[in-house]
Short mmCIF file of the C-alpha atoms (twelve columns), coordinates in Angstrom:
data_MODEL
# 
_entry.id   MODEL 
# 
loop_
_atom_site.group_PDB 
_atom_site.id 
_atom_site.type_symbol 
_atom_site.label_atom_id 
_atom_site.label_alt_id 
_atom_site.label_comp_id 
_atom_site.label_asym_id 
_atom_site.label_seq_id 
_atom_site.Cartn_x 
_atom_site.Cartn_y 
_atom_site.Cartn_z 
_atom_site.pdbx_PDB_model_num 
ATOM 1   C CA . UNK A 1   0.000   0.000  0.000   1 
ATOM 2   C CA . UNK A 2   1.224   3.478  -0.906  1 
ATOM 3   C CA . UNK A 3   0.107   6.186  1.518   1 
ATOM 4   C CA . UNK A 4   -0.010  9.902  0.751   1 
ATOM 5   C CA . UNK A 5   -0.018  12.737 3.278   1 
ATOM 6   C CA . UNK A 6   -0.695  16.107 1.678   1 
ATOM 7   C CA . UNK A 7   -1.301  19.786 2.280   1 
ATOM 8   C CA . UNK A 8   -1.570  22.757 -0.068  1 
ATOM 9   C CA . UNK A 9   -2.015  26.495 0.199   1 
ATOM 10  C CA . UNK A 10  -2.656  29.255 -2.327  1 
ATOM 11  C CA . UNK A 11  -2.579  32.987 -1.536  1 
ATOM 12  C CA . UNK A 12  -2.974  36.276 -3.398  1 
ATOM 13  C CA . UNK A 13  0.563   37.576 -2.740  1 
ATOM 14  C CA . UNK A 14  1.437   41.204 -2.064  1 
ATOM 15  C CA . UNK A 15  0.723   42.787 -5.447  1 
ATOM 16  C CA . UNK A 16  -2.149  41.070 -7.257  1 
ATOM 17  C CA . UNK A 17  -5.691  42.165 -6.451  1 
ATOM 18  C CA . UNK A 18  -7.096  38.643 -6.661  1 
ATOM 19  C CA . UNK A 19  -5.902  35.064 -6.574  1 
ATOM 20  C CA . UNK A 20  -6.165  33.385 -10.002 1 
ATOM 21  C CA . UNK A 21  -4.254  30.239 -8.952  1 
ATOM 22  C CA . UNK A 22  -6.094  27.022 -8.164  1 
ATOM 23  C CA . UNK A 23  -5.006  23.691 -6.669  1 
ATOM 24  C CA . UNK A 24  -6.499  20.248 -6.354  1 
ATOM 25  C CA . UNK A 25  -5.855  16.892 -4.697  1 
ATOM 26  C CA . UNK A 26  -7.902  13.786 -5.433  1 
ATOM 27  C CA . UNK A 27  -7.935  10.117 -4.558  1 
ATOM 28  C CA . UNK A 28  -9.515  8.789  -7.741  1 
ATOM 29  C CA . UNK A 29  -11.727 6.399  -5.832  1 
ATOM 30  C CA . UNK A 30  -13.993 9.408  -5.370  1 
ATOM 31  C CA . UNK A 31  -12.570 11.770 -2.737  1 
ATOM 32  C CA . UNK A 32  -11.369 15.175 -3.947  1 
ATOM 33  C CA . UNK A 33  -10.393 18.536 -2.492  1 
ATOM 34  C CA . UNK A 34  -10.588 21.435 -4.943  1 
ATOM 35  C CA . UNK A 35  -11.197 24.755 -3.169  1 
ATOM 36  C CA . UNK A 36  -11.955 28.037 -4.861  1 
ATOM 37  C CA . UNK A 37  -14.453 26.831 -7.449  1 
ATOM 38  C CA . UNK A 38  -16.650 29.845 -6.633  1 
ATOM 39  C CA . UNK A 39  -13.703 32.261 -6.629  1 
ATOM 40  C CA . UNK A 40  -14.875 33.610 -3.277  1 
ATOM 41  C CA . UNK A 41  -11.602 33.504 -1.375  1 
ATOM 42  C CA . UNK A 42  -8.075  34.690 -2.109  1 
ATOM 43  C CA . UNK A 43  -6.621  32.162 0.357   1 
ATOM 44  C CA . UNK A 44  -7.244  28.507 -0.524  1 
ATOM 45  C CA . UNK A 45  -6.147  25.339 1.260   1 
ATOM 46  C CA . UNK A 46  -6.346  21.581 0.754   1 
ATOM 47  C CA . UNK A 47  -5.707  19.186 3.613   1 
ATOM 48  C CA . UNK A 48  -4.028  18.261 5.744   1 
ATOM 49  C CA . UNK A 49  -5.170  14.844 4.596   1 
ATOM 50  C CA . UNK A 50  -3.752  11.322 4.596   1 
ATOM 51  C CA . UNK A 51  -5.034  8.391  2.557   1 
ATOM 52  C CA . UNK A 52  -3.955  5.123  0.922   1 
ATOM 53  C CA . UNK A 53  -3.683  5.323  -2.849  1 
ATOM 54  C CA . UNK A 54  -6.204  2.937  -4.366  1 
ATOM 55  C CA . UNK A 55  -5.949  0.965  -7.576  1 
ATOM 56  C CA . UNK A 56  -7.265  3.938  -9.575  1 
ATOM 57  C CA . UNK A 57  -4.419  6.204  -8.417  1 
ATOM 58  C CA . UNK A 58  -4.347  9.754  -7.061  1 
ATOM 59  C CA . UNK A 59  -3.716  13.162 -8.635  1 
ATOM 60  C CA . UNK A 60  -2.402  16.553 -7.548  1 
ATOM 61  C CA . UNK A 61  -2.621  19.688 -9.667  1 
ATOM 62  C CA . UNK A 62  -1.635  23.352 -9.676  1 
ATOM 63  C CA . UNK A 63  -3.035  25.827 -12.232 1 
ATOM 64  C CA . UNK A 64  -1.960  29.456 -12.655 1 
ATOM 65  C CA . UNK A 65  -4.569  31.469 -14.551 1 
ATOM 66  C CA . UNK A 66  -3.971  34.365 -16.917 1 
ATOM 67  C CA . UNK A 67  -6.151  36.722 -18.919 1 
ATOM 68  C CA . UNK A 68  -7.309  39.396 -16.498 1 
ATOM 69  C CA . UNK A 69  -9.247  39.278 -13.255 1 
ATOM 70  C CA . UNK A 70  -12.199 37.355 -14.655 1 
ATOM 71  C CA . UNK A 71  -10.455 35.274 -17.296 1 
ATOM 72  C CA . UNK A 72  -7.522  33.972 -15.274 1 
ATOM 73  C CA . UNK A 73  -9.608  32.697 -12.389 1 
ATOM 74  C CA . UNK A 74  -12.162 31.250 -14.789 1 
ATOM 75  C CA . UNK A 75  -9.510  29.404 -16.811 1 
ATOM 76  C CA . UNK A 76  -7.720  27.865 -13.813 1 
ATOM 77  C CA . UNK A 77  -11.015 26.860 -12.199 1 
ATOM 78  C CA . UNK A 78  -12.204 25.279 -15.449 1 
ATOM 79  C CA . UNK A 79  -8.904  23.427 -15.820 1 
ATOM 80  C CA . UNK A 80  -9.167  21.886 -12.362 1 
ATOM 81  C CA . UNK A 81  -12.785 20.881 -12.939 1 
ATOM 82  C CA . UNK A 82  -12.231 19.416 -16.408 1 
ATOM 83  C CA . UNK A 83  -9.190  17.405 -15.341 1 
ATOM 84  C CA . UNK A 84  -10.911 16.094 -12.228 1 
ATOM 85  C CA . UNK A 85  -13.982 15.054 -14.221 1 
ATOM 86  C CA . UNK A 86  -11.918 13.336 -16.909 1 
ATOM 87  C CA . UNK A 87  -9.770  11.439 -14.399 1 
ATOM 88  C CA . UNK A 88  -12.714 10.437 -12.206 1 
ATOM 89  C CA . UNK A 89  -14.676 9.197  -15.216 1 
ATOM 90  C CA . UNK A 90  -11.775 7.027  -16.314 1 
ATOM 91  C CA . UNK A 91  -10.881 5.742  -12.864 1 
ATOM 92  C CA . UNK A 92  -13.529 3.038  -12.645 1 
ATOM 93  C CA . UNK A 93  -12.102 1.225  -15.650 1 
ATOM 94  C CA . UNK A 94  -8.736  0.621  -13.932 1 
ATOM 95  C CA . UNK A 95  -5.944  -0.383 -16.244 1 
ATOM 96  C CA . UNK A 96  -2.206  -0.304 -16.711 1 
ATOM 97  C CA . UNK A 97  0.461   2.280  -16.003 1 
ATOM 98  C CA . UNK A 98  0.487   3.057  -19.717 1 
ATOM 99  C CA . UNK A 99  -3.252  3.771  -19.692 1 
ATOM 100 C CA . UNK A 100 -2.906  5.929  -16.578 1 
ATOM 101 C CA . UNK A 101 -0.142  8.018  -18.152 1 
ATOM 102 C CA . UNK A 102 -2.207  8.472  -21.309 1 
ATOM 103 C CA . UNK A 103 -5.226  9.521  -19.232 1 
ATOM 104 C CA . UNK A 104 -3.268  12.437 -17.739 1 
ATOM 105 C CA . UNK A 105 -2.506  13.743 -21.232 1 
ATOM 106 C CA . UNK A 106 -6.107  13.236 -22.329 1 
ATOM 107 C CA . UNK A 107 -7.363  15.111 -19.264 1 
ATOM 108 C CA . UNK A 108 -5.216  18.157 -20.058 1 
ATOM 109 C CA . UNK A 109 -6.277  18.000 -23.699 1 
ATOM 110 C CA . UNK A 110 -9.941  17.942 -22.633 1 
ATOM 111 C CA . UNK A 111 -9.354  20.888 -20.295 1 
ATOM 112 C CA . UNK A 112 -7.708  22.852 -23.095 1 
ATOM 113 C CA . UNK A 113 -10.656 22.231 -25.416 1 
ATOM 114 C CA . UNK A 114 -13.170 23.347 -22.768 1 
ATOM 115 C CA . UNK A 115 -11.284 26.547 -21.934 1 
ATOM 116 C CA . UNK A 116 -10.628 27.413 -25.573 1 
ATOM 117 C CA . UNK A 117 -14.307 26.975 -26.444 1 
ATOM 118 C CA . UNK A 118 -15.348 29.180 -23.527 1 
ATOM 119 C CA . UNK A 119 -12.809 31.853 -24.489 1 
ATOM 120 C CA . UNK A 120 -14.192 32.043 -28.038 1 
ATOM 121 C CA . UNK A 121 -17.758 32.718 -26.901 1 
ATOM 122 C CA . UNK A 122 -17.366 36.366 -25.936 1 
ATOM 123 C CA . UNK A 123 -15.082 39.245 -25.080 1 
ATOM 124 C CA . UNK A 124 -15.230 38.698 -21.314 1 
ATOM 125 C CA . UNK A 125 -12.957 35.653 -21.474 1 
ATOM 126 C CA . UNK A 126 -11.168 36.325 -24.760 1 
ATOM 127 C CA . UNK A 127 -7.526  35.211 -24.531 1 
ATOM 128 C CA . UNK A 128 -7.829  33.551 -21.140 1 
ATOM 129 C CA . UNK A 129 -5.611  30.605 -20.295 1 
ATOM 130 C CA . UNK A 130 -3.862  28.779 -17.501 1 
ATOM 131 C CA . UNK A 131 -0.793  26.737 -16.807 1 
ATOM 132 C CA . UNK A 132 -1.358  23.188 -15.581 1 
ATOM 133 C CA . UNK A 133 1.016   20.856 -13.793 1 
ATOM 134 C CA . UNK A 134 -0.686  17.555 -13.049 1 
ATOM 135 C CA . UNK A 135 0.981   14.795 -11.024 1 
ATOM 136 C CA . UNK A 136 -0.540  11.324 -10.954 1 
ATOM 137 C CA . UNK A 137 0.512   8.666  -8.432  1 
ATOM 138 C CA . UNK A 138 -0.026  5.146  -9.690  1 
ATOM 139 C CA . UNK A 139 1.581   1.755  -8.996  1 
ATOM 140 C CA . UNK A 140 4.539   3.165  -7.071  1 
ATOM 141 C CA . UNK A 141 5.448   5.890  -9.576  1 
ATOM 142 C CA . UNK A 142 4.550   9.509  -10.192 1 
ATOM 143 C CA . UNK A 143 3.700   10.714 -13.686 1 
ATOM 144 C CA . UNK A 144 3.869   14.478 -14.237 1 
ATOM 145 C CA . UNK A 145 2.057   16.125 -17.167 1 
ATOM 146 C CA . UNK A 146 2.886   19.801 -17.728 1 
ATOM 147 C CA . UNK A 147 1.607   22.681 -19.846 1 
ATOM 148 C CA . UNK A 148 3.223   26.041 -19.040 1 
ATOM 149 C CA . UNK A 149 5.647   26.930 -16.259 1 
ATOM 150 C CA . UNK A 150 4.145   25.727 -12.993 1 
ATOM 151 C CA . UNK A 151 6.668   23.298 -11.537 1 
ATOM 152 C CA . UNK A 152 6.959   19.906 -9.871  1 
ATOM 153 C CA . UNK A 153 9.863   18.862 -7.644  1 
ATOM 154 C CA . UNK A 154 10.730  15.597 -5.912  1 
ATOM 155 C CA . UNK A 155 12.861  15.556 -2.755  1 
ATOM 156 C CA . UNK A 156 14.578  12.382 -1.537  1 
ATOM 157 C CA . UNK A 157 16.877  12.147 1.497   1 
ATOM 158 C CA . UNK A 158 17.135  15.922 1.613   1 
ATOM 159 C CA . UNK A 159 18.152  16.284 -2.047  1 
ATOM 160 C CA . UNK A 160 15.664  17.789 -4.471  1 
ATOM 161 C CA . UNK A 161 15.303  17.403 -8.220  1 
ATOM 162 C CA . UNK A 162 13.097  19.352 -10.621 1 
ATOM 163 C CA . UNK A 163 10.698  17.081 -12.530 1 
ATOM 164 C CA . UNK A 164 9.521   19.732 -14.986 1 
ATOM 165 C CA . UNK A 165 11.084  22.167 -17.414 1 
ATOM 166 C CA . UNK A 166 9.484   25.607 -17.665 1 
ATOM 167 C CA . UNK A 167 7.825   26.019 -21.051 1 
ATOM 168 C CA . UNK A 168 8.866   29.664 -21.273 1 
ATOM 169 C CA . UNK A 169 11.069  32.064 -23.173 1 
ATOM 170 C CA . UNK A 170 13.183  32.629 -20.064 1 
ATOM 171 C CA . UNK A 171 13.884  28.881 -19.744 1 
ATOM 172 C CA . UNK A 172 14.938  28.758 -23.397 1 
ATOM 173 C CA . UNK A 173 17.396  31.604 -22.712 1 
ATOM 174 C CA . UNK A 174 18.757  29.755 -19.671 1 
ATOM 175 C CA . UNK A 175 19.155  26.520 -21.618 1 
ATOM 176 C CA . UNK A 176 20.991  28.345 -24.414 1 
ATOM 177 C CA . UNK A 177 23.415  29.929 -21.933 1 
ATOM 178 C CA . UNK A 178 22.255  33.502 -22.551 1 
ATOM 179 C CA . UNK A 179 20.888  33.835 -19.007 1 
ATOM 180 C CA . UNK A 180 21.953  32.260 -15.723 1 
ATOM 181 C CA . UNK A 181 19.346  30.987 -13.254 1 
ATOM 182 C CA . UNK A 182 20.215  33.898 -10.961 1 
ATOM 183 C CA . UNK A 183 20.018  36.538 -13.702 1 
ATOM 184 C CA . UNK A 184 16.692  35.129 -14.847 1 
ATOM 185 C CA . UNK A 185 15.082  36.219 -11.564 1 
ATOM 186 C CA . UNK A 186 15.206  39.842 -12.685 1 
ATOM 187 C CA . UNK A 187 13.644  39.101 -16.089 1 
ATOM 188 C CA . UNK A 188 9.833   39.123 -16.603 1 
ATOM 189 C CA . UNK A 189 8.727   35.480 -16.591 1 
ATOM 190 C CA . UNK A 190 5.266   35.843 -18.097 1 
ATOM 191 C CA . UNK A 191 6.168   34.821 -21.666 1 
ATOM 192 C CA . UNK A 192 5.202   31.169 -21.596 1 
ATOM 193 C CA . UNK A 193 5.287   29.059 -24.738 1 
ATOM 194 C CA . UNK A 194 2.013   27.221 -24.225 1 
ATOM 195 C CA . UNK A 195 -0.951  27.218 -21.881 1 
ATOM 196 C CA . UNK A 196 -4.374  25.647 -21.652 1 
ATOM 197 C CA . UNK A 197 -6.935  27.715 -23.553 1 
ATOM 198 C CA . UNK A 198 -5.327  30.177 -25.979 1 
ATOM 199 C CA . UNK A 199 -4.796  27.647 -28.804 1 
ATOM 200 C CA . UNK A 200 -7.082  24.882 -30.110 1 
ATOM 201 C CA . UNK A 201 -4.548  22.207 -29.117 1 
ATOM 202 C CA . UNK A 202 -1.715  21.687 -26.648 1 
ATOM 203 C CA . UNK A 203 1.191   19.283 -26.334 1 
ATOM 204 C CA . UNK A 204 1.589   18.215 -22.680 1 
ATOM 205 C CA . UNK A 205 5.068   17.080 -21.664 1 
ATOM 206 C CA . UNK A 206 5.004   13.895 -19.583 1 
ATOM 207 C CA . UNK A 207 7.712   12.595 -17.241 1 
ATOM 208 C CA . UNK A 208 7.815   9.533  -14.961 1 
ATOM 209 C CA . UNK A 209 9.667   8.784  -11.729 1 
ATOM 210 C CA . UNK A 210 9.709   5.765  -9.418  1 
ATOM 211 C CA . UNK A 211 8.774   6.710  -5.874  1 
ATOM 212 C CA . UNK A 212 10.623  5.806  -2.675  1 
ATOM 213 C CA . UNK A 213 9.487   5.785  0.932   1 
ATOM 214 C CA . UNK A 214 9.827   9.244  2.419   1 
ATOM 215 C CA . UNK A 215 9.797   11.083 -0.913  1 
ATOM 216 C CA . UNK A 216 8.274   14.565 -0.879  1 
ATOM 217 C CA . UNK A 217 6.488   15.750 -4.018  1 
ATOM 218 C CA . UNK A 218 6.059   19.527 -4.356  1 
ATOM 219 C CA . UNK A 219 4.010   21.382 -6.984  1 
ATOM 220 C CA . UNK A 220 4.003   25.170 -7.218  1 
ATOM 221 C CA . UNK A 221 3.102   28.136 -9.376  1 
ATOM 222 C CA . UNK A 222 5.774   30.591 -10.473 1 
ATOM 223 C CA . UNK A 223 4.685   32.892 -7.672  1 
ATOM 224 C CA . UNK A 224 6.971   30.680 -5.586  1 
ATOM 225 C CA . UNK A 225 9.605   29.468 -8.058  1 
ATOM 226 C CA . UNK A 226 10.062  32.913 -9.627  1 
ATOM 227 C CA . UNK A 227 11.001  34.394 -6.252  1 
ATOM 228 C CA . UNK A 228 12.433  31.573 -4.138  1 
ATOM 229 C CA . UNK A 229 15.387  29.636 -5.573  1 
ATOM 230 C CA . UNK A 230 15.582  25.858 -5.828  1 
ATOM 231 C CA . UNK A 231 18.294  25.793 -3.154  1 
ATOM 232 C CA . UNK A 232 16.115  27.614 -0.646  1 
ATOM 233 C CA . UNK A 233 13.158  25.351 -1.431  1 
ATOM 234 C CA . UNK A 234 15.364  22.271 -0.962  1 
ATOM 235 C CA . UNK A 235 16.638  23.565 2.388   1 
ATOM 236 C CA . UNK A 236 13.084  24.139 3.603   1 
ATOM 237 C CA . UNK A 237 11.952  20.670 2.498   1 
ATOM 238 C CA . UNK A 238 14.957  18.989 4.151   1 
ATOM 239 C CA . UNK A 239 14.271  20.770 7.457   1 
ATOM 240 C CA . UNK A 240 10.480  20.457 7.484   1 
ATOM 241 C CA . UNK A 241 8.661   19.271 10.575  1 
ATOM 242 C CA . UNK A 242 5.263   18.884 8.906   1 
ATOM 243 C CA . UNK A 243 3.703   19.630 5.539   1 
ATOM 244 C CA . UNK A 244 1.518   22.553 6.602   1 
ATOM 245 C CA . UNK A 245 4.476   24.314 8.244   1 
ATOM 246 C CA . UNK A 246 6.528   23.764 5.075   1 
ATOM 247 C CA . UNK A 247 3.826   25.389 2.928   1 
ATOM 248 C CA . UNK A 248 3.545   28.322 5.328   1 
ATOM 249 C CA . UNK A 249 7.327   28.794 5.303   1 
ATOM 250 C CA . UNK A 250 7.566   28.773 1.509   1 
ATOM 251 C CA . UNK A 251 4.573   31.082 1.053   1 
ATOM 252 C CA . UNK A 252 6.126   33.405 3.617   1 
ATOM 253 C CA . UNK A 253 9.468   33.354 1.783   1 
ATOM 254 C CA . UNK A 254 7.790   34.277 -1.502  1 
ATOM 255 C CA . UNK A 255 5.913   37.141 0.147   1 
ATOM 256 C CA . UNK A 256 9.105   38.306 1.871   1 
ATOM 257 C CA . UNK A 257 10.691  38.421 -1.585  1 
ATOM 258 C CA . UNK A 258 8.016   40.843 -2.741  1 
ATOM 259 C CA . UNK A 259 5.101   38.510 -3.445  1 
ATOM 260 C CA . UNK A 260 4.683   39.873 -6.992  1 
ATOM 261 C CA . UNK A 261 2.312   37.108 -8.062  1 
ATOM 262 C CA . UNK A 262 -0.173  34.640 -6.640  1 
ATOM 263 C CA . UNK A 263 1.624   31.918 -4.677  1 
ATOM 264 C CA . UNK A 264 0.555   28.266 -4.634  1 
ATOM 265 C CA . UNK A 265 2.377   25.367 -2.961  1 
ATOM 266 C CA . UNK A 266 1.063   21.780 -2.817  1 
ATOM 267 C CA . UNK A 267 3.156   19.123 -1.075  1 
ATOM 268 C CA . UNK A 268 2.713   15.374 -0.585  1 
ATOM 269 C CA . UNK A 269 4.791   12.888 1.389   1 
ATOM 270 C CA . UNK A 270 4.938   9.285  0.158   1 
ATOM 271 C CA . UNK A 271 4.997   6.343  2.575   1 
ATOM 272 C CA . UNK A 272 3.785   2.777  2.992   1 
ATOM 273 C CA . UNK A 273 4.889   -0.748 2.121   1 
ATOM 274 C CA . UNK A 274 4.081   -0.190 -1.557  1 
ATOM 275 C CA . UNK A 275 7.295   1.819  -2.019  1 
ATOM 276 C CA . UNK A 276 10.809  0.768  -1.052  1 
ATOM 277 C CA . UNK A 277 13.385  2.679  0.959   1 
ATOM 278 C CA . UNK A 278 15.750  4.794  -1.148  1 
ATOM 279 C CA . UNK A 279 19.027  3.048  -1.910  1 
ATOM 280 C CA . UNK A 280 22.563  4.333  -2.279  1 
ATOM 281 C CA . UNK A 281 22.853  6.511  -5.363  1 
ATOM 282 C CA . UNK A 282 19.065  6.501  -5.781  1 
ATOM 283 C CA . UNK A 283 18.880  10.036 -7.156  1 
ATOM 284 C CA . UNK A 284 16.050  12.092 -8.622  1 
ATOM 285 C CA . UNK A 285 16.331  13.251 -12.203 1 
ATOM 286 C CA . UNK A 286 13.902  14.408 -14.856 1 
ATOM 287 C CA . UNK A 287 13.021  11.510 -17.193 1 
ATOM 288 C CA . UNK A 288 10.677  11.934 -20.144 1 
ATOM 289 C CA . UNK A 289 7.987   9.294  -20.330 1 
ATOM 290 C CA . UNK A 290 7.989   7.056  -23.376 1 
ATOM 291 C CA . UNK A 291 5.068   4.707  -23.824 1 
ATOM 292 C CA . UNK A 292 6.146   1.094  -24.389 1 
ATOM 293 C CA . UNK A 293 5.628   -0.183 -27.908 1 
ATOM 294 C CA . UNK A 294 2.211   -1.712 -28.472 1 
# 
């Protein structure tokens, strides 16, 4: 049995008038936490909660909306709802790891279609969109499907690895050597290369990682990662006493750094006999998922 303990928090930050981020955690046997569907609060939380992962798997998701006060919140809320519906509808059929991985991509594709259709109906939501980073836990592994620049990290024995690559102009400049990670912090990070909603189709990037007992999975919007460096996040994760305190510390660090954007942090600790203890040299690295040949 794989057990998940989780907590997440999303806040407005110091500059934005409203919170357009959304977060979600769901055991696909039918229990889900997805606050903020009515857009009534600028501070949203999930958990703390602990549950065994059933045969259908579990999902965590962070979405960072864009497109103005109305559009951004609408897009991120729609993304969470569409993904949750798609994954819940497919959960009863069970299946293989390959089918589970494909279902994450299909869920993001369905969310994109719903948001794009809504955005084309009138001026109120014209151009709206949202990032989406969706992590699915299934059969002792985590599959991460990403559109945009919200991130996923995995920490093991105090060492953290980034499971996603920002789909942004800034990341392209870093990869090409034009910008350093440190210099990139002073560059506007809002030029992302794809999002759910603006275009008729999207191309989610999917990675896969075997889980170990004690692993900590962390998803966040760029309201955290654009202000707080990976080293500082790793230090906080390594020293954490509990998940809620970790979220509060990271949200506080982002606000102390100016809080220029909405801040969302969702963390989950993995335990149980269904995952083994980490071994020597058992490191975390980003690995693109490739479906086995049919």
